KOLROKOL-10886 format. One record per residue (C-alpha): residue in three letters; x, y, z. Coordinates in steps of 0.5 Angstrom, whole numbers, plus 500, padded with zeros to 3 digits. Layout:
BEGIN
R   rest     X     Y     Z
R    Ala     X     Y     Z
...
This chain:
BEGIN
R   rest     X     Y     Z
R    Met   522   531   525
R    Lys   515   530   530
R    Thr   511   524   526
R    Leu   505   522   528
R    Val   503   515   525
R    Ile   496   514   524
R    Gly   493   506   524
R    Ala   500   504   527
R    Ala   498   497   528
R    Gly   497   494   521
R    Gln   502   491   516
R    Leu   504   498   514
R    Gly   503   502   519
R    Leu   507   498   525
R    Ala   513   497   519
R    Val   513   505   519
R    Val   513   506   526
R    Ala   519   502   527
R    Arg   523   504   520
R    Leu   522   512   522
R    Ala   524   511   530
R    Arg   531   511   528
R    Glu   530   519   525
R    His   524   522   527
R    Glu   520   523   535
R    Val   514   518   532
R    Thr   508   518   536
R    Pro   503   511   534
R    Ala   496   512   533
R    Thr   491   506   533
R    Arg   484   505   533
R    Ala   484   505   541
R    Asp   487   512   542
R    Val   482   515   536
R    Asp   476   514   532
R    Leu   477   516   525
R    Arg   470   515   524
R    Asn   469   522   528
R    Pro   472   528   525
R    Arg   471   533   531
R    Ala   475   527   535
R    Leu   481   526   530
R    His   482   534   528
R    Ala   483   535   536
R    Phe   487   529   536
R    Val   492   532   531
R    Leu   491   538   534
R    Asp   494   537   541
R    Arg   499   533   539
R    Arg   503   538   534
R    Pro   506   534   529
R    Gln   511   536   524
R    Ala   508   530   520
R    Val   502   525   519
R    Ile   503   519   516
R    Asn   496   515   515
R    Cys   497   508   514
R    Ala   490   507   516
R    Ala   485   504   512
R    Phe   479   500   510
R    Asn   482   495   505
R    Asn   477   490   505
R    Val   475   491   497
R    Asp   469   486   496
R    Ala   466   488   504
R    Ser   466   495   501
R    Glu   461   494   496
R    Glu   456   493   502
R    Asp   459   497   507
R    Gln   460   503   503
R    Glu   459   508   509
R    Ala   465   505   513
R    Ala   469   505   507
R    Leu   468   513   505
R    Asp   468   514   512
R    Ile   476   511   513
R    Asn   478   512   506
R    Ala   476   519   505
R    Phe   473   523   510
R    Ala   478   521   515
R    Val   483   524   510
R    Gly   480   530   509
R    Thr   479   531   516
R    Leu   487   529   516
R    Ser   488   535   510
R    Arg   485   540   513
R    Ala   488   539   521
R    Thr   496   539   518
R    Ala   495   544   513
R    Glu   492   548   520
R    Leu   499   546   523
R    Gly   504   547   518
R    Ala   505   540   517
R    Val   506   535   512
R    Leu   501   529   510
R    Val   504   523   508
R    His   497   518   505
R    Phe   497   511   503
R    Ser   493   509   496
R    Thr   492   504   491
R    Asp   493   501   485
R    Phe   486   500   485
R    Val   484   507   482
R    Phe   485   505   475
R    Ala   481   501   471
R    Gly   486   496   469
R    Thr   485   496   462
R    Ala   493   499   461
R    Ala   498   494   457
R    Thr   505   498   460
R    Pro   506   500   467
R    Tyr   501   506   469
R    Thr   505   513   471
R    Glu   502   519   476
R    Asp   500   522   469
R    Asp   495   517   467
R    Leu   488   518   468
R    Pro   484   514   475
R    Glu   478   510   473
R    Pro   476   506   479
R    Gln   471   500   478
R    Ser   468   499   486
R    Val   467   503   492
R    Tyr   473   501   495
R    Ala   477   504   489
R    Gln   473   510   489
R    Ser   473   511   496
R    Lys   481   511   496
R    Leu   481   516   490
R    Leu   477   520   494
R    Gly   481   520   499
R    Glu   487   523   495
R    Trp   483   528   493
R    Val   482   530   499
R    Ala   489   530   502
R    Ala   491   535   496
R    Asp   487   540   500
R    Asn   493   541   505
R    Pro   498   543   499
R    Arg   504   539   504
R    His   502   533   501
R    Tyr   505   526   499
R    Val   500   520   497
R    Phe   504   514   495
R    Arg   501   508   491
R    Val   502   502   494
R    Glu   500   495   492
R    Ser   501   487   493
R    Leu   505   488   499
R    Phe   509   483   502
R    Gly   513   483   508
R    Gly   513   487   516
R    Pro   511   484   522
R    Arg   506   479   524
R    Thr   503   480   517
R    Arg   500   475   513
R    Ser   500   477   505
R    Ser   499   473   498
R    Val   507   472   499
R    Asp   507   468   505
R    Arg   501   463   503
R    Ile   504   462   497
R    Val   511   461   500
R    Asp   507   456   506
R    Ala   503   451   500
R    Val   510   451   496
R    Arg   514   449   503
R    Ala   509   443   503
R    Gly   507   441   497
R    Glu   500   444   497
R    Pro   495   446   492
R    Ala   497   454   491
R    Pro   492   458   487
R    Val   495   463   484
R    Phe   492   468   478
R    Val   496   468   470
R    Asp   491   474   468
R    Arg   492   479   474
R    Val   498   484   474
R    Val   501   487   479
R    Ser   508   490   482
R    Pro   509   487   488
R    Ser   513   490   494
R    Phe   516   489   500
R    Val   514   493   505
R    Asp   521   495   508
R    Asp   523   499   501
R    Val   516   501   501
R    Val   517   506   508
R    Asp   525   507   506
R    Ala   522   510   500
R    Cys   518   515   505
R    Ser   524   516   510
R    His   527   519   503
R    Val   522   523   501
R    Leu   521   526   507
R    Arg   529   527   509
R    Thr   530   530   502
R    Gly   524   534   501
R    Ala   522   532   495
R    Ala   517   536   491
R    Phe   510   534   493
R    Gly   505   530   490
R    Val   502   523   488
R    Tyr   509   518   488
R    His   508   510   485
R    Cys   511   507   492
R    Val   513   500   489
R    Asn   519   495   488
R    Ser   520   496   480
R    Gly   518   491   474
R    Ala   511   487   473
R    Ala   508   480   474
R    Thr   503   476   475
R    Trp   502   471   481
R    Leu   504   465   477
R    Asp   510   469   475
R    Val   511   471   483
R    Gly   510   463   485
R    Arg   515   461   480
R    Glu   520   466   483
R    Ile   518   464   490
R    Ala   519   456   487
R    Arg   526   458   485
R    Leu   528   462   491
R    Leu   526   456   495
R    Asp   529   450   491
R    Arg   522   447   491
R    Pro   518   444   485
R    Glu   512   449   481
R    Thr   508   443   482
R    Ala   504   446   487
R    Leu   503   452   484
R    Lys   495   452   481
R    Pro   495   457   475
R    Ile   487   459   475
R    Ser   483   465   472
R    Val   480   472   475
R    Arg   474   470   472
R    Asp   474   463   475
R    Val   473   467   483
R    Pro   466   470   485
R    Leu   469   476   487
R    Arg   464   482   489
R    Ala   468   487   487
R    Arg   471   488   480
R    Arg   480   489   481
R    Pro   484   492   475
R    Gln   487   486   471
R    Tyr   493   489   469
R    Ala   495   494   475
R    Ala   503   494   475
R    Leu   505   501   477
R    Ser   511   505   475
R    Asn   516   508   479
R    Ala   520   513   474
R    Lys   518   519   478
R    Leu   521   516   485
R    Ala   526   514   482
R    Arg   528   521   479
R    Ala   526   524   486
R    Gly   532   521   488
R    Tyr   530   514   490
R    Pro   531   508   485
R    Met   527   502   488
R    Pro   530   495   487
R    Ser   526   490   483
R    Trp   520   485   485
R    Gln   525   480   485
R    Asp   530   482   489
R    Ala   526   485   494
R    Leu   522   478   494
R    Gly   529   474   495
R    Arg   531   479   501
R    Tyr   524   478   504
R    Leu   525   470   503
R    Asn   532   470   505
R    Arg   531   474   512
R    Arg   524   470   514
R    Tyr   524   463   512
R    Ala   531   461   511
R    Ala   533   456   515
């Protein structure tokens, strides 16, 4: 499949390009190739390349900065997606767009499903939800909600920061009251590849590793896997950190729909173990 990857230089984009190149004719595109804030140029860029699928990994993902630079957040997270949606629809191509757990309010007690009502609490979250809505202008679209990503080439995630602190015996602040579904980039990209290859039903999917955890849980699992003491972990509350934008406190996502589409995701513990074994085993 002739596939155009937008945002190919980021954490997710690099992994998508590396994985899909095994079975697709992949054209990577970065900000040096096309300006996402120029709708006319972006539209022409897609039409000129005539892809069968466009995978949009680009995002303005600085949650706090979005509160100040609302125009940039909307341009990249929403309006550019609308342009991609219209261009791919003209070509009869598939659009794959990545969204976020932040579209939910974070007041649930069990993992959110795709049927739960979004209730964004920040400019960033609002821009991402709008991006989901305009992606649907192309009936042949997939929206993959992802969260708390770790892994990927040349990236530094929350997991890596905790690992470095635990290995060095230095303080590692970890939230005790924010619940997430930590997700390995490799597993997310493999799931995306499966959905494209099998032609699963179009729509929204929660593409996360299975399970829910606080960041303290994640830190403890890292310490266990590295056979290091937990003393470096410093439990803190979200309330203790001055953040400009609100975060969903309970943000775990259910991936049952993805499993029904034929791709059951491994647990976050399994994913974390594979990642640490690959990157940090020595």
